[in-house]
Each structure stands twice: as C-alpha cells, then as structure tokens.
DSSP file (Angstrom, degrees, kcal/mol; ACC not computed):
  #  RESIDUE AA STRUCTURE BP1 BP2  ACC     N-H-->O    O-->H-N    N-H-->O    O-->H-N    TCO  KAPPA ALPHA  PHI   PSI    X-CA   Y-CA   Z-CA
    1    1 A M              0   0    0      0, 0.0     2,-0.2     0, 0.0    75,-0.0   0.000 360.0 360.0 360.0 127.7 -209.4  215.8  -71.5
    2    2 A A        -     0   0    0    112,-0.0     2,-0.3     1,-0.0   112,-0.0  -0.546 360.0-167.6 -73.0 142.0 -208.7  218.8  -69.4
    3    3 A L        -     0   0    0     -2,-0.2     2,-0.3   112,-0.2    72,-0.2  -0.845  15.7-157.3-127.7 165.3 -209.4  218.3  -65.7
    4    4 A Y  E     -A   74   0A   0     70,-1.7    70,-2.9    -2,-0.3     2,-0.4  -0.990  11.6-159.7-141.8 141.9 -209.7  220.4  -62.5
    5    5 A V  E     -AB  73 113A   0    108,-2.7   108,-3.2    -2,-0.3     2,-0.5  -0.982  11.2-155.2-130.2 130.7 -209.2  219.1  -59.0
    6    6 A D  E     -AB  72 112A   0     66,-2.4    66,-2.2    -2,-0.4     2,-0.3  -0.907  23.3-162.8 -95.6 130.1 -210.3  220.5  -55.6
    7    7 A G  E     -AB  71 111A   0    104,-2.9   104,-1.6    -2,-0.5     2,-0.3  -0.892   8.4-173.3-118.3 148.2 -208.0  219.3  -52.8
    8    8 A F  E     -AB  70 110A   0     62,-2.6    62,-2.5    -2,-0.3     2,-0.4  -0.993  15.7-167.1-140.0 142.1 -208.5  219.3  -49.1
    9    9 A V  E     -AB  69 109A   0    100,-2.4   100,-2.6    -2,-0.3    60,-0.2  -0.993  23.4-179.1-127.1 123.3 -206.5  218.5  -46.0
   10   10 A V  E     -A   68   0A   0     58,-2.6    58,-2.6    -2,-0.4     2,-0.6  -0.977  25.7-139.6-131.5 131.0 -208.6  218.1  -42.8
   11   11 A P  E     -A   67   0A   0      0, 0.0    93,-0.7     0, 0.0    56,-0.2  -0.801  27.1-174.6 -86.7 125.3 -207.8  217.4  -39.2
   12   12 A V  E     -A   66   0A   0     54,-3.0    54,-2.4    -2,-0.6    91,-0.2  -0.977  28.1-117.5-123.7 127.0 -210.4  215.0  -37.7
   13   13 A P  E >   -A   65   0A   0      0, 0.0     3,-2.2     0, 0.0    52,-0.3  -0.373  26.4-125.6 -57.7 137.0 -210.6  213.9  -34.0
   14   14 A K  G >  S+     0   0    0     50,-3.1     3,-1.4     1,-0.3     4,-0.3   0.850 111.0  59.1 -55.3 -35.8 -210.0  210.2  -33.8
   15   15 A K  G 3  S+     0   0    0     49,-0.4    -1,-0.3     1,-0.2     4,-0.2   0.679 106.1  50.3 -67.5 -15.3 -213.3  209.8  -31.9
   16   16 A N  G <> S+     0   0    0     -3,-2.2     4,-3.0     1,-0.1    -1,-0.2   0.264  74.6 106.2-106.1  10.9 -215.1  211.4  -34.9
   17   17 A I  H <> S+     0   0    0     -3,-1.4     4,-2.7     1,-0.2     5,-0.2   0.931  83.6  45.6 -58.6 -47.5 -213.7  209.2  -37.7
   18   18 A K  H  > S+     0   0    0     -4,-0.3     4,-2.2     1,-0.2    -1,-0.2   0.910 114.2  48.9 -62.5 -42.2 -216.9  207.2  -38.2
   19   19 A K  H  > S+     0   0    0     -4,-0.2     4,-2.6     2,-0.2    -1,-0.2   0.909 111.3  50.3 -63.6 -41.8 -219.0  210.4  -38.1
   20   20 A Y  H  X S+     0   0    0     -4,-3.0     4,-2.9     1,-0.2    -2,-0.2   0.926 109.8  50.5 -61.7 -44.7 -216.6  212.0  -40.7
   21   21 A E  H  X S+     0   0    0     -4,-2.7     4,-2.1    -5,-0.2    -1,-0.2   0.898 110.6  50.3 -60.1 -40.6 -216.9  209.0  -42.9
   22   22 A H  H  X S+     0   0    0     -4,-2.2     4,-1.8     2,-0.2    -2,-0.2   0.949 113.4  43.8 -62.2 -50.2 -220.7  209.2  -42.7
   23   23 A V  H  X S+     0   0    0     -4,-2.6     4,-2.7     1,-0.2    -2,-0.2   0.891 112.4  54.0 -62.8 -39.9 -220.8  212.9  -43.5
   24   24 A A  H  X S+     0   0    0     -4,-2.9     4,-3.1     1,-0.2    -1,-0.2   0.869 105.7  52.8 -64.3 -37.3 -218.3  212.4  -46.4
   25   25 A K  H  X S+     0   0    0     -4,-2.1     4,-2.1     2,-0.2    -1,-0.2   0.915 111.2  46.5 -64.6 -41.6 -220.5  209.7  -47.9
   26   26 A I  H  X S+     0   0    0     -4,-1.8     4,-1.9     2,-0.2    -2,-0.2   0.958 115.7  45.3 -62.6 -50.2 -223.4  212.0  -47.9
   27   27 A A  H  X S+     0   0    0     -4,-2.7     4,-2.7     1,-0.2    -2,-0.2   0.909 111.1  53.5 -61.1 -43.4 -221.3  214.9  -49.4
   28   28 A G  H  X S+     0   0    0     -4,-3.1     4,-2.6     1,-0.2    -1,-0.2   0.898 107.4  50.5 -59.7 -42.1 -219.7  212.6  -52.0
   29   29 A R  H  X S+     0   0    0     -4,-2.1     4,-2.4     2,-0.2    -1,-0.2   0.892 111.0  49.9 -62.8 -38.8 -223.1  211.4  -53.2
   30   30 A V  H  X S+     0   0    0     -4,-1.9     4,-1.7     2,-0.2    -2,-0.2   0.942 111.7  47.1 -65.7 -47.3 -224.2  215.0  -53.6
   31   31 A W  H  <>S+     0   0    0     -4,-2.7     5,-2.5     1,-0.2    -2,-0.2   0.928 114.8  46.4 -60.4 -45.0 -221.1  216.0  -55.5
   32   32 A K  H ><5S+     0   0    0     -4,-2.6     3,-1.5     1,-0.2    -1,-0.2   0.895 108.2  56.5 -65.6 -39.3 -221.4  213.0  -57.8
   33   33 A K  H 3<5S+     0   0    0     -4,-2.4    -1,-0.2     1,-0.3    -2,-0.2   0.859 109.0  47.4 -58.4 -35.9 -225.1  213.6  -58.3
   34   34 A H  T 3<5S-     0   0    0     -4,-1.7    -1,-0.3    -3,-0.1    -2,-0.2   0.341 133.6 -82.8 -94.4   7.1 -224.3  217.1  -59.6
   35   35 A G  T < 5S+     0   0    0     -3,-1.5    -3,-0.2     1,-0.3    40,-0.2   0.408  70.5 150.8 117.9  -4.0 -221.5  216.0  -61.9
   36   36 A A      < -     0   0    0     -5,-2.5    -1,-0.3    -6,-0.2    38,-0.2  -0.362  36.7-148.3 -59.3 140.5 -218.2  215.5  -60.1
   37   37 A L  S    S+     0   0    0     36,-2.8     2,-0.3     1,-0.3    37,-0.2   0.864  76.5   8.7 -79.4 -38.1 -216.2  212.8  -61.9
   38   38 A E  E     -C   73   0A   0     35,-1.1    35,-1.9     2,-0.0     2,-0.3  -0.986  55.9-170.3-142.5 150.3 -214.4  211.5  -58.7
   39   39 A Y  E     +C   72   0A   0     -2,-0.3     2,-0.4    33,-0.2    33,-0.2  -0.930  16.4 177.7-142.1 116.6 -214.8  212.1  -55.0
   40   40 A K  E     -C   71   0A   0     31,-2.8    31,-1.8    -2,-0.3     2,-0.4  -0.967  16.0-174.2-127.3 137.7 -212.1  210.6  -52.7
   41   41 A E  E     -C   70   0A   0     -2,-0.4     2,-0.5    29,-0.2    29,-0.2  -0.990  15.8-171.6-126.9 119.1 -211.6  210.8  -48.9
   42   42 A C  E     -C   69   0A   0     27,-1.9    27,-2.7    -2,-0.4     2,-0.4  -0.955  15.8-142.5-123.8 127.1 -208.4  209.2  -47.6
   43   43 A L  E     -C   68   0A   0     -2,-0.5    25,-0.2    25,-0.2    -2,-0.0  -0.696  36.0-102.5 -85.0 131.3 -207.3  208.6  -44.0
   44   44 A A        +     0   0    0     23,-2.9    -1,-0.1    -2,-0.4     3,-0.0  -0.277  50.8 159.1 -55.0 133.0 -203.7  209.2  -43.2
   45   45 A D  S    S+     0   0    0     -3,-0.0     2,-0.2     0, 0.0    -1,-0.2   0.644  74.6  21.1-124.8 -43.7 -201.8  205.9  -43.0
   46   46 A D  S    S+     0   0    0      2,-0.1     2,-0.5     0, 0.0    -2,-0.0  -0.593  86.5 131.9-130.3  68.4 -198.1  206.6  -43.5
   47   47 A V        -     0   0    0     -2,-0.2     2,-0.3     7,-0.0    20,-0.1  -0.969  31.1-173.8-129.3 114.5 -197.9  210.3  -42.7
   48   48 A K        -     0   0    0     -2,-0.5     2,-0.4     1,-0.0     7,-0.3  -0.731  33.7-101.5-107.8 156.8 -195.2  211.6  -40.4
   49   49 A T        -     0   0    0     -2,-0.3     5,-0.1     5,-0.1     2,-0.1  -0.623  46.4-137.2 -72.9 130.2 -194.6  215.0  -38.9
   50   50 A G        -     0   0    0     -2,-0.4     4,-0.1     1,-0.1    -1,-0.1  -0.262  15.1-115.8 -86.2 173.4 -191.8  216.6  -40.9
   51   51 A K  S    S+     0   0    0      2,-0.2     3,-0.1    -2,-0.1    -1,-0.1   0.884 112.0   6.1 -73.3 -39.9 -188.8  218.7  -39.9
   52   52 A Y  S    S-     0   0    0      1,-0.4     2,-0.3     0, 0.0    -1,-0.0   0.747 135.7  -9.5-113.1 -40.4 -190.1  221.8  -41.6
   53   53 A T        +     0   0    0      4,-0.0    -1,-0.4     5,-0.0     2,-0.3  -0.986  60.4 152.2-157.9 159.9 -193.5  221.0  -42.9
   54   54 A S     >  -     0   0    0     -2,-0.3     4,-2.3    -4,-0.1     5,-0.1  -0.964  58.3 -83.4-173.5 172.7 -195.9  218.1  -43.4
   55   55 A F  H  > S+     0   0    0     -7,-0.3     4,-1.1    -2,-0.3     6,-0.2   0.951 127.2  48.9 -57.9 -49.5 -199.6  217.3  -43.5
   56   56 A P  H >4>S+     0   0    0      0, 0.0     5,-2.8     0, 0.0     3,-0.5   0.918 113.6  46.0 -58.6 -42.0 -199.9  217.1  -39.7
   57   57 A Q  H >45S+     0   0    0      1,-0.2     3,-1.2     3,-0.2    -2,-0.2   0.853 103.3  64.2 -68.2 -32.9 -198.1  220.5  -39.3
   58   58 A S  H 3<5S+     0   0    0     -4,-2.3    -1,-0.2     1,-0.3    -3,-0.1   0.798 113.8  31.9 -63.5 -28.1 -200.2  222.1  -42.0
   59   59 A V  T <<5S-     0   0    0     -4,-1.1    -1,-0.3    -3,-0.5    -2,-0.2   0.215 110.9-114.7-112.0  13.3 -203.4  221.7  -40.0
   60   60 A K  T < 5 -     0   0    0     -3,-1.2    -3,-0.2    -4,-0.2    -2,-0.1   0.941  42.6-149.3  52.0  52.0 -201.8  222.0  -36.6
   61   61 A L      < -     0   0    0     -5,-2.8    -1,-0.1    -6,-0.2     6,-0.0  -0.231   4.8-143.9 -57.7 133.7 -202.7  218.4  -35.8
   62   62 A K    >   -     0   0    0     -3,-0.1     3,-2.0     4,-0.1    -1,-0.1  -0.592  27.6-104.5 -94.1 160.6 -203.4  217.6  -32.2
   63   63 A P  T 3  S+     0   0    0      0, 0.0    -1,-0.1     0, 0.0    -2,-0.1   0.783 120.5  51.8 -57.1 -28.6 -202.4  214.3  -30.6
   64   64 A N  T 3  S+     0   0    0      2,-0.0   -50,-3.1   -51,-0.0   -49,-0.4   0.174 102.0  81.4 -94.7  18.4 -206.0  213.0  -30.6
   65   65 A E  E <   -A   13   0A   0     -3,-2.0     2,-0.3   -52,-0.3    -4,-0.0  -0.774  57.2-156.0-122.9 165.4 -206.5  213.8  -34.3
   66   66 A V  E     -A   12   0A   0    -54,-2.4   -54,-3.0    -2,-0.3     2,-0.4  -0.954  24.3-114.3-135.6 154.7 -205.7  212.2  -37.7
   67   67 A V  E     -A   11   0A   0     -2,-0.3   -23,-2.9   -56,-0.2     2,-0.4  -0.734  19.8-161.6 -93.6 137.1 -205.4  213.8  -41.1
   68   68 A F  E     -AC  10  43A   0    -58,-2.6   -58,-2.6    -2,-0.4     2,-0.5  -0.963   3.2-161.4-109.9 136.6 -207.7  213.2  -44.1
   69   69 A F  E     +AC   9  42A   0    -27,-2.7   -27,-1.9    -2,-0.4     2,-0.3  -0.984  21.6 172.9-116.2 124.8 -206.5  214.1  -47.6
   70   70 A S  E     -AC   8  41A   0    -62,-2.5   -62,-2.6    -2,-0.5     2,-0.3  -0.916  13.7-177.1-136.3 154.9 -209.4  214.4  -50.0
   71   71 A W  E     -AC   7  40A   0    -31,-1.8   -31,-2.8    -2,-0.3     2,-0.4  -0.997  13.7-155.1-153.2 154.8 -210.0  215.5  -53.6
   72   72 A I  E     -AC   6  39A   0    -66,-2.2   -66,-2.4    -2,-0.3     2,-0.4  -0.995  17.5-148.0-128.9 133.9 -212.8  216.0  -56.1
   73   73 A V  E     +AC   5  38A   0    -35,-1.9   -36,-2.8    -2,-0.4   -35,-1.1  -0.861  17.5 177.1-110.1 137.9 -212.2  215.8  -59.9
   74   74 A Y  E     -A    4   0A   0    -70,-2.9   -70,-1.7    -2,-0.4   -38,-0.1  -0.803  41.5-111.3-128.7 169.1 -214.1  217.8  -62.5
   75   75 A K  S    S-     0   0    0     -2,-0.3     2,-0.3   -72,-0.2     3,-0.1   0.850  92.4 -27.3 -69.0 -35.5 -214.0  218.2  -66.3
   76   76 A S  S  > S-     0   0    0    -73,-0.1     4,-2.4   -72,-0.1   -72,-0.2  -0.946  70.2 -87.1-166.1 174.9 -212.7  221.7  -66.0
   77   77 A R  H  > S+     0   0    0     -2,-0.3     4,-2.5     2,-0.2     5,-0.2   0.909 127.6  51.2 -63.4 -41.9 -212.7  224.8  -63.8
   78   78 A A  H  > S+     0   0    0      1,-0.2     4,-1.9     2,-0.2    -1,-0.2   0.910 110.1  49.2 -62.5 -41.5 -215.9  226.0  -65.5
   79   79 A H  H  > S+     0   0    0      1,-0.2     4,-2.8     2,-0.2     5,-0.2   0.916 110.1  51.8 -62.4 -43.5 -217.5  222.5  -64.8
   80   80 A R  H  X S+     0   0    0     -4,-2.4     4,-3.2     1,-0.2     5,-0.2   0.916 107.9  51.4 -59.2 -44.0 -216.3  222.7  -61.2
   81   81 A D  H  X S+     0   0    0     -4,-2.5     4,-1.7     2,-0.2    -1,-0.2   0.888 112.2  46.3 -63.4 -38.7 -217.9  226.1  -60.7
   82   82 A K  H  X S+     0   0    0     -4,-1.9     4,-1.7     2,-0.2    -2,-0.2   0.928 114.9  46.5 -67.3 -45.7 -221.2  224.8  -62.1
   83   83 A V  H  X S+     0   0    0     -4,-2.8     4,-2.9     1,-0.2    -2,-0.2   0.931 111.1  52.4 -61.6 -45.9 -221.1  221.7  -59.9
   84   84 A M  H  X S+     0   0    0     -4,-3.2     4,-2.7     1,-0.2    -1,-0.2   0.884 106.1  53.6 -60.6 -39.9 -220.2  223.7  -56.9
   85   85 A K  H  X S+     0   0    0     -4,-1.7     4,-0.9    -5,-0.2    -1,-0.2   0.918 113.0  43.5 -60.9 -43.3 -223.1  226.1  -57.3
   86   86 A K  H  X S+     0   0    0     -4,-1.7     4,-0.7     2,-0.2     3,-0.4   0.906 113.2  51.8 -68.1 -42.0 -225.5  223.1  -57.5
   87   87 A V  H >< S+     0   0    0     -4,-2.9     3,-1.2     1,-0.2     6,-0.3   0.928 107.5  51.6 -60.8 -46.4 -223.8  221.4  -54.5
   88   88 A M  H 3< S+     0   0    0     -4,-2.7    -1,-0.2     1,-0.3    -2,-0.2   0.746 112.9  46.3 -65.8 -22.5 -224.1  224.5  -52.3
   89   89 A A  H 3< S+     0   0    0     -4,-0.9    -1,-0.3    -3,-0.4    -2,-0.2   0.508  84.9 116.7 -94.1  -6.5 -227.8  224.8  -53.1
   90   90 A D    XX  -     0   0    0     -3,-1.2     4,-2.3    -4,-0.7     3,-0.8  -0.447  64.6-139.6 -69.1 129.0 -228.5  221.1  -52.5
   91   91 A P  H 3> S+     0   0    0      0, 0.0     4,-2.6     0, 0.0     5,-0.2   0.819  98.6  64.9 -58.4 -32.7 -230.9  220.5  -49.5
   92   92 A K  H 34 S+     0   0    0      1,-0.2     4,-0.4     2,-0.2   -65,-0.1   0.891 111.6  35.2 -59.5 -38.8 -228.9  217.5  -48.3
   93   93 A L  H X4 S+     0   0    0     -3,-0.8     3,-0.8    -6,-0.3    -1,-0.2   0.857 114.8  55.5 -82.9 -36.2 -225.9  219.7  -47.6
   94   94 A K  H 3< S+     0   0    0     -4,-2.3    -2,-0.2     1,-0.2    -1,-0.2   0.855 104.2  55.9 -63.2 -32.9 -228.0  222.7  -46.5
   95   95 A D  T 3< S+     0   0    0     -4,-2.6     2,-1.2    -5,-0.2    -1,-0.2   0.710  90.1  82.6 -72.4 -19.8 -229.7  220.5  -43.9
   96   96 A M  S <  S-     0   0    0     -3,-0.8    -1,-0.1    -4,-0.4    -4,-0.0  -0.739  72.1-168.2 -86.7  99.7 -226.3  219.5  -42.4
   97   97 A G    >   -     0   0    0     -2,-1.2     3,-2.0     1,-0.1     4,-0.4  -0.126  42.0 -83.1 -78.0-179.0 -225.6  222.4  -40.1
   98   98 A P  G >  S+     0   0    0      0, 0.0     3,-1.3     0, 0.0    -1,-0.1   0.784 125.2  68.2 -56.9 -29.0 -222.3  223.2  -38.5
   99   99 A E  G 3  S+     0   0    0      1,-0.3    -3,-0.0     3,-0.1    -2,-0.0   0.734  94.2  58.1 -65.3 -20.3 -223.1  220.8  -35.7
  100  100 A M  G <  S+     0   0    0     -3,-2.0    -1,-0.3     2,-0.0   -77,-0.1   0.663  81.3  99.2 -81.0 -17.2 -222.8  217.9  -38.3
  101  101 A M    <   -     0   0    0     -3,-1.3     2,-0.2    -4,-0.4     4,-0.1  -0.608  58.6-163.2 -77.1 112.5 -219.2  218.9  -39.1
  102  102 A P        +     0   0    0      0, 0.0     2,-0.3     0, 0.0   -82,-0.2  -0.025  65.6  52.3 -88.6  33.6 -217.0  216.5  -37.1
  103  103 A F  S    S-     0   0    0     -2,-0.2     2,-1.0   -91,-0.2   -91,-0.2  -0.964  94.4 -89.5-156.0 168.6 -213.8  218.6  -37.5
  104  104 A D    >   -     0   0    0    -93,-0.7     3,-1.8    -2,-0.3     4,-0.2  -0.753  33.6-166.9 -88.0 100.7 -212.5  222.1  -37.0
  105  105 A G  G >  S+     0   0    0     -2,-1.0     3,-0.9     1,-0.3    -1,-0.2   0.695  81.2  69.9 -63.4 -20.7 -213.2  223.8  -40.3
  106  106 A K  G 3  S+     0   0    0      1,-0.2    -1,-0.3    -3,-0.1    -2,-0.0   0.737 101.8  46.1 -69.7 -20.6 -210.9  226.7  -39.5
  107  107 A R  G <  S+     0   0    0     -3,-1.8    -1,-0.2   -96,-0.1     2,-0.2   0.373  86.9 113.0-102.6   4.1 -207.9  224.4  -39.8
  108  108 A M    <   -     0   0    0     -3,-0.9     2,-0.4    -4,-0.2   -98,-0.2  -0.538  54.7-151.6 -74.2 140.3 -209.0  222.8  -43.1
  109  109 A I  E     +B    9   0A   0   -100,-2.6  -100,-2.4    -2,-0.2     2,-0.3  -0.947  26.7 157.3-111.7 135.0 -206.8  223.6  -46.1
  110  110 A Y  E     +B    8   0A   0     -2,-0.4     2,-0.3  -102,-0.2  -102,-0.2  -0.986   6.3 147.8-153.2 160.7 -208.4  223.6  -49.5
  111  111 A G  E     -B    7   0A   0   -104,-1.6  -104,-2.9    -2,-0.3     2,-0.4  -0.949  41.3 -96.2 179.0 167.5 -208.0  224.9  -53.0
  112  112 A G  E     -B    6   0A   0     -2,-0.3     2,-0.4  -106,-0.2  -106,-0.2  -0.805  37.2-166.0-101.8 141.8 -208.5  224.3  -56.7
  113  113 A F  E     -B    5   0A   0   -108,-3.2  -108,-2.7    -2,-0.4    -2,-0.0  -0.975  19.7-143.8-134.3 140.2 -205.8  222.9  -58.9
  114  114 A K        -     0   0    0     -2,-0.4  -110,-0.2  -110,-0.2     2,-0.1  -0.907  32.2-126.0 -96.3 117.8 -205.1  222.6  -62.6
  115  115 A P        -     0   0    0      0, 0.0  -112,-0.2     0, 0.0     3,-0.1  -0.392  27.5-179.5 -62.5 139.7 -203.3  219.3  -63.3
  116  116 A V  S    S+     0   0    0      1,-0.3     2,-0.4    -2,-0.1    -2,-0.0   0.572  71.7  35.0-114.3 -18.2 -200.0  219.8  -65.3
  117  117 A V        +     0   0    0      0, 0.0     2,-0.4     0, 0.0    -1,-0.3  -0.991  61.7 168.2-136.5 128.6 -199.0  216.2  -65.6
  118  118 A S              0   0    0     -2,-0.4     0, 0.0    -3,-0.1     0, 0.0  -0.916 360.0 360.0-142.6 113.6 -201.4  213.3  -66.0
  119  119 A L              0   0    0     -2,-0.4    -1,-0.1     0, 0.0     0, 0.0   0.375 360.0 360.0-111.8 360.0 -200.1  209.8  -66.9
C-alpha cells in the first residue's frame, strides 16, 4: 500500500502542554473522521540541542518550551488532499480560532512526505 505522511515539529510553552493535548485530541478526531489512517502527537523526551542542528534549534526553542513531533498518515497524496479539504471545512476546527492555538504557529515546521522505506 502506498502511503503519504504529513509531519510537524511544534514549539509549545510548557505551561500550555495540557491545552495543546486538548486541542490535538480535537484535531485528531477530526482528521480520523475524515479518513486519516493515523494521527500521532509526541512530546519530546530524549531530544537534545545539537551542535549544528536539532529539533530544538529548528523551531528556535525557548527555555520555557518543549518540542512536539507529530505526524498524520494517509493512503496517498491524493487521499491526503481530499482529507485535508474536508478537515479545513470542518466546523470543529473552524470554531477553534487563533486564540485556541497554544503555540507560536510561525515557528512550526511542517510538510508532506512520500515514504521510501517501510518495514
């Protein structure tokens, strides 16, 4: 089966972890409702600042923040595009305005990826 993955790296203030988890659960339910195969939100546990680059450096992590690494899995790029269109029109997400976002979206890194090795 061909797959497609959207990946995200997000800086979240430590004081907002619970709020982020709450928003992520809502978003995850919306993505799954519209066909996403998997939705994962992972809190950094063993992530160090690197000499040249790292997850913390990639989002200009501040001392009071933690990194979340997240991904959503789809059947294909075409499937992702269909799911994303439905997700973006879903009232549950539309009702969550910018004030609900418990992180600085300007420092979020995201993109779509084609898996090349899957074991």
